[in-house]
N, C-alpha and C positions, 0 to 999 in steps of 0.2 A: 833138290839144292839148286840147281839150274834155273828152275821156275822161280824160285825165292829171289835168287841173285837178279834176275832179268827184272822181276817187280820192282826190287829195291832201287836197281838203276833208273827204271822208268819214273818212279816216284822223286827220285833225285833230280832228274831232267825237269820234272814238273815243278818241284819245287824251285829250282833254278829260273825257269821261265816266268813263274810268277813273281819272283824276286825282281827279275829285270823289268818286268812290266811295271811293276811298283816303282822301281828306281827310276824309271823313263818317266813315268808320270810325274813323280815328284821333282825330277830335275827340269821338266817342261815348265811345271809350275814356278821352280825357283828363277828359270831364264826368264819367264814372264815378270817376275817381279824385281828382278836385280838389273843391274847395269842400265839406268835409265839415262837418257842424254843430258837430262837436267833435273834437278830436284831442289825442293826448298822446305825448310822446317822453320817453325816460328814457335816462340812461347810469350805469355803475357804475365809470367810469375808464378810461382808456387807458394804453397802455405796451407794453412787451414781451410781448404775449400771444400765445405760439405754440401751436398744436394739440399739438405734441410735448411740450410741457411741461405739459400739464393731463392728468390721467388721465381715464378716461370718467366715472368718478364724480364727480371735481370739476367737470368740465364739465357734468354733469347738475344738480349742486347749484347752478351758476350760472344755468343756464337755469331752472330751477325759481324761483329768488328773483327773477330778472329778470322772469319771466312773473306772478309773484305781485305784485310791485310795480306792473307795468303795470295788471294786473287791479284793483289798489286804486284807481288813479287813475282808469282807465275807467269803473268802477262809480260813481263819483262823477259824472262827466261824463254818462252814460248816464241817469242819474236827475236831470238839470237842475241838478247842482251846479255851483260857482264852479271857475274855473280854479285859484284859489287853493288850494280844499280839495282839488282833484285832485293838485296838485304837493305839497302837504303830506302826502297820503295815501300817495304813491309814495315820496317820501323818507324818510318814518319806516319804512316796511317795510324799506328798505335800511340805515337806521341800526341798526335792531334786529337785524340779520343780521351775524355776525363774518367774513361773506366780503367786506365792502367796507371801505375806509378812511374810515369815518364812524361816529360812535357807538359801538356795541359793538365794531366792528372797527378802531377807531382806532389808527394808529401811534404808536411812542413817540419822545418827544423825546430830546435828547442826555443829558439828565438822568434817562431811563427813566419819563417821566410823559406822559399823554395831555393834549394841548391841541387841543380841537376849534373849528373855526370853520364858520359857516353865514351864508346871507342869501336873502332872498326879495324879490320885486318884483311890485307889481300893476301891469300894463301900462294899465288903464283910467285911472289918475291918476298915473302914477310914483311912488306910495308904495313906500317900501321899509324893510327892517329888517334888522339884522346883528348878530351876536354873533361875538367873537374870542377865542380863548384859554381857553375856558371847560373847566371839569374836572369838574364833577359833574352836568351837566345831560344826562339820559338822551336826549332828542332835540333837539340843537342848532337844527334848523329850526323847531321849534315857538317856541323862545325868540326866534328871529329873527322870527317872525311877532308874537310878542307886543310886541316893540320896536317893530315897526312900527304895530301897531294901537293899543297902549296906553301908548305914552310920546311924548315930544315930540322924541326923538333919531332918528338912522338906524342908528347902531353903538354897541354896549357891548361893553366887554372885561373879559376876566380875571375877579378876584373880584367887581366890581360886576356883571357880567352875570350870575355864579352867583346873586348875592343877588337880584337883580331877579327871575329866573325862579323862584326859591324862594318869593318873596313873592307872584308871581302865580299859584302853585298848580301850577307844572310839576313832573314827575317828577324827583326829585334821586335820585342813585345815588353810592354810595362808590366810591372810584377802583378797587377790585377788580372791579367790574361790567365795567369797559372794558378788562381784560387778557384777551388770548387768546394762546395759545401760539404759535399762527403768526405774530403780529406781533412777539412778543418774539424769535423765531428770526430774523425778519427784522432787526430792530433789531441784534441781535447780529452779523449778517454785513453790517450798514450797506448793505442793498440798496435803492438809490435808483432802480430802473429801472421802477417801477409807480406808476402815479398813480391810485389806487383811488377817488378823489372820486366822489361821487354826485350826482345832478342830474335835475331833471325841468322840462319846459316843457308848456304846456297852453294850448289854445284852448276855451272853454265855448260853450254855444248862445247866449249872450248877445253873443257877439262879443269876449269879453275875453281877454287873453292874460296869462299870469303865469309867472314862471321862480324856480327855487330850487336852490340847491347846498349841500352840506354835505361837510365833510371832516376828517380828522385831521391834515392838513397832510404834510409831507415827513419821511420817516423820519430819525431823528437830527438833525432840525432843531435850532438854536440857541434857547435859553429866550428865549421872547417873540416868536419870528419868527412874522409873519403871511403867509399867501400871498394869491392872489387871490379865492379862494372868497367871503369875506365882503365883498369890496370891490366896491361897485356900479358897473358899469360894465367891470371888468376880468374878474370871473369869473361875474357874473351881471346880467341886464339884460333889462327888458321894457318895451315901449311899443306900445299899440295901433297907433300910426302906422306902425311899421315890423316889429319881431318880438320874440319873446322868446328870450333865449339862456343856456344854461348851459355852462360851460367846465371843463375838466379838463386837467391838463399842469403844466409847470415854471412855478410861479406867478410867478417873478420877471419872467419874459418877458411873462406876460399882464397883469400890472400896468403894465410899461412901455409896452406897446402897447395898453393899455385895449381889449382884445379884443372883449370883448361889446358894448361900446358902438361900437366902430370898425364892426363888421359892421351894426349898426343904422344908424349914421350915413352909411354907404356907400348903403344902401338908401333912407333918407329924402333924403338930399341929391344923390345923383348917379342916383338912379333905376334902380339895377341890380337884379336879382334876388336873392332871398335865397342861392340856389345860387353866384350870381356873386361875392356880397359873402363868403361863407363860404369860398370857393375861394382867394380873393386873400388874405384873411387868414391862413387856416391853412396852405394849400399853397404860398403865394409868400412872403408877409410873414414870417413865422414860421420857415418852413423856412430862408430866407435867413440867418437869425440862429441856425440850428441848434437852433431852440427845438422841443421835442416836445410834443405835446397834441393836444386835439380838443375839438369843441363839438357841441351839439345846439341846433338851433334851429327854431322854428314861425313862421310869418308869419300875418296875419289871415285870409288866403284858406286856410289850412290847409296850405299848402305846408311840408315840413320837410326838413332836411339833419342827416346824422350824419356830420360832416366831420373827419378825423383824419389826421395825418401819421406815426402810429406804427404799430407792426406789428398792432395790434388795439385795440378799444374795446369794452367790455361794454355792450350797446345795446339798444333796443327801441321799437316805435311801435305804435299802435292807433289808429283813427279810426271814425267813425260810417258809413263807406262799406263797413266790414268788412274793411279792411285791417289787417294785424297781423303782426309778426316780431320775433323776438329773435335777435341775432346777436353774435357775440363777435371772430371772427377778421377780419383784414383784406382779405378776398377780395371783399367787397362793402360798399356805403356805404348 
């Protein structure tokens, strides 16, 4: 009996020891992956993005541009820059590319025009700026930031926003600059299955979060239609006390559900994790409404998610711990 008891105790000690070794290895792995000094996550839109529908050359172009945008933001953060500057750098890179539905690659309205929206938010003080329905501003995200930093308003729209941007020295372009044959063909086909909105969220070494979103809106949209991208709390939100969020998808649903703020509020008031909050809002709440889209989000500890209920989302992330990746299809989050 004593021998059996001794054997049982020894086995128990062995099990505990193995458990501790396993726990330690897992914890060390987690420490390596968590709490980065800085981090950035970007998206280039969600929708019906299938590998069979992209040529190898097109896929290569998207990967290159996503990496370029990611590096633009990461370089700012690596050099001690602010999360606002990182978000701006990443988004302007994508706005300058015809691949995405923002800036140069903006889609056409029902009238065959480009009307663009953008917003940005500073998580350190919850200041925010936005523009809607602009037609001549080369980089709408810069106009949104100008509104935030150099006006007493949060959102300017239409001609007033265009004039404001010009008066503040932002680069203005003729409407022909925004024309791309690819978007024109989509307009003629009235293809509404892609949400090519771009966005970025970032955490800097000072512990501050920021988020930004820019879009050309929905193909063939009514004149004057505004989606969620320039609406603070719907398409963009940032608060150091919770998280930074940028959304892409069917804007009407994102507005009705105040998606970006909903995720932040769930974290702040219910104490759930970023992943839990994002999964509930995108994979449960929106999916139950047959609403398509996704979000990228980042919290103050550097944890991030890239959550979407569509077939794919152009996305990528990078942080100071050496983690980084660009993804397109829906096989991984």
